[in-house]
C-alpha positions in Angstrom: 114.4 107.2 103.1 111.3 107.8 105.3 111.6 109.0 108.8 110.1 107.0 111.7 107.1 109.3 112.1 106.2 109.0 108.4 106.5 105.2 108.7 104.3 105.3 111.7 101.7 107.4 110.0 101.8 105.1 107.0 101.3 102.0 109.2 98.4 103.8 110.9 96.7 104.3 107.6 97.2 100.7 106.5 95.9 99.4 109.8 92.9 101.7 109.6 92.1 100.5 106.0 92.3 96.9 107.2 90.0 97.5 110.2 87.5 99.4 108.0 87.4 96.7 105.4 87.0 94.0 108.1 84.2 95.8 109.8 82.4 96.6 106.6 82.8 93.2 104.9 83.5 90.3 107.3 79.8 89.4 107.8 78.9 89.8 104.1 81.7 88.5 101.9 82.6 84.8 102.1 86.3 84.3 102.9 86.5 80.5 102.8 87.1 79.0 106.3 87.9 82.4 107.8 84.2 83.4 108.1 80.7 81.9 107.8 78.4 84.5 106.3 75.5 82.0 106.2 75.8 81.2 109.9 75.9 85.0 110.7 72.8 85.6 108.6 71.0 82.7 110.3 71.9 84.1 113.7 71.4 87.8 113.2 68.3 89.4 111.6 69.2 91.1 108.3 68.0 94.6 109.3 70.0 94.5 112.5 73.1 93.3 110.6 72.8 96.1 108.0 72.3 98.7 110.7 75.2 97.4 112.8 77.5 97.1 109.8 76.8 100.7 108.7 77.1 102.3 112.2 80.2 100.3 113.0 81.9 101.1 109.7 81.3 104.8 109.6 83.7 106.0 112.3 86.6 103.8 111.0 86.0 104.8 107.4 85.9 108.5 108.4 89.1 108.1 110.4 90.9 106.3 107.6 89.9 108.8 105.0 90.9 111.8 107.1 94.2 110.1 108.0 94.9 109.7 104.3 94.0 113.3 103.6 96.2 114.5 106.5 99.0 111.9 105.9 101.8 114.5 106.3 100.7 115.4 109.8 97.6 114.3 111.8 95.9 117.4 113.3 94.9 117.4 116.9 91.2 116.9 116.2 92.0 113.8 114.2 94.2 112.3 116.9 91.4 112.8 119.4 88.9 111.2 117.1 91.2 108.2 116.5 92.0 107.8 120.2 88.3 107.7 120.9 87.4 105.4 118.0 90.2 102.9 118.8 89.8 103.2 122.5 86.1 102.3 122.2 87.1 99.5 119.8 89.7 98.1 122.2 87.1 98.2 125.0 84.6 96.4 122.7 87.0 93.6 121.7 88.1 93.1 125.3 84.6 93.0 126.6 83.0 91.0 123.8 85.8 88.5 123.0 88.8 88.4 125.4 87.1 88.8 128.8 84.6 86.1 128.2 87.2 83.9 126.6 89.9 84.3 129.3 88.0 85.3 132.5 84.2 85.4 132.6 82.1 82.4 131.6 79.2 83.8 129.5 77.3 80.8 128.2 74.8 82.8 126.1 77.5 84.7 124.3 79.5 81.5 123.8 76.4 79.8 122.2 75.8 82.8 119.9 79.5 83.0 118.9 79.7 79.2 118.4 76.6 79.4 116.1 78.2 82.2 114.0 81.9 81.3 114.1 82.1 77.7 115.2 82.9 76.4 111.7 85.6 79.0 111.0 89.3 78.6 111.2 90.7 79.1 114.7 94.1 78.3 116.2 93.3 79.1 119.9 91.9 76.4 122.2 88.3 76.3 123.3 87.9 78.1 126.7 84.7 79.0 128.5 82.8 77.7 125.5 84.5 80.3 123.2 87.3 80.3 120.8 88.2 83.6 118.9 88.6 82.7 115.3 91.6 83.6 113.2 89.9 86.4 111.3 88.8 88.2 114.5 92.3 87.7 116.0 93.8 89.5 113.0 91.5 92.5 113.4 92.1 92.6 117.2 95.8 92.7 116.5 95.3 95.5 114.0 93.3 97.5 116.5 96.0 97.0 119.1 98.6 98.0 116.5 96.7 101.1 115.8 96.6 102.0 119.5 100.4 101.5 119.6 100.8 103.7 116.6 98.6 106.4 118.2 100.8 106.2 121.4 103.9 106.7 119.3 102.4 109.6 117.4 101.1 111.2 120.7 104.0 110.5 123.1 106.9 109.8 120.8 108.9 111.6 118.2 109.5 114.6 120.4 105.8 115.1 121.2 104.7 118.5 122.2 
């Protein structure tokens, strides 16, 4: 039977793999009603989309790979790297999705997101002209799950 710390590390690796795959593929690989790659490509110039995908994927791929290599125990440098990566990701998702959806009306962002994601599956109601789609909600939950895992690994389990 696995101990809680090993389970938490395993969950962290799985969450990181999901986040990495999402960032790398969600604008490129059609997933039925969960994304609209044609709409994204019509909205974003191809060169910018390639650049953003590569630059956004690299830190998550690196973190996931190093986490798998050090699955017995995450070294301090890796924990710092993961805290920074997922801290920035949390800020980004709050700033780009949840603050405009829940608090601040950003009509230009709402128009852009509607053009890219308006035809995708969503279960949340429209608010401030925006509606986070189901696929983005899943990755947001994975990012928050990773932050919770990092908190457990940092402050739980008899942390130093």
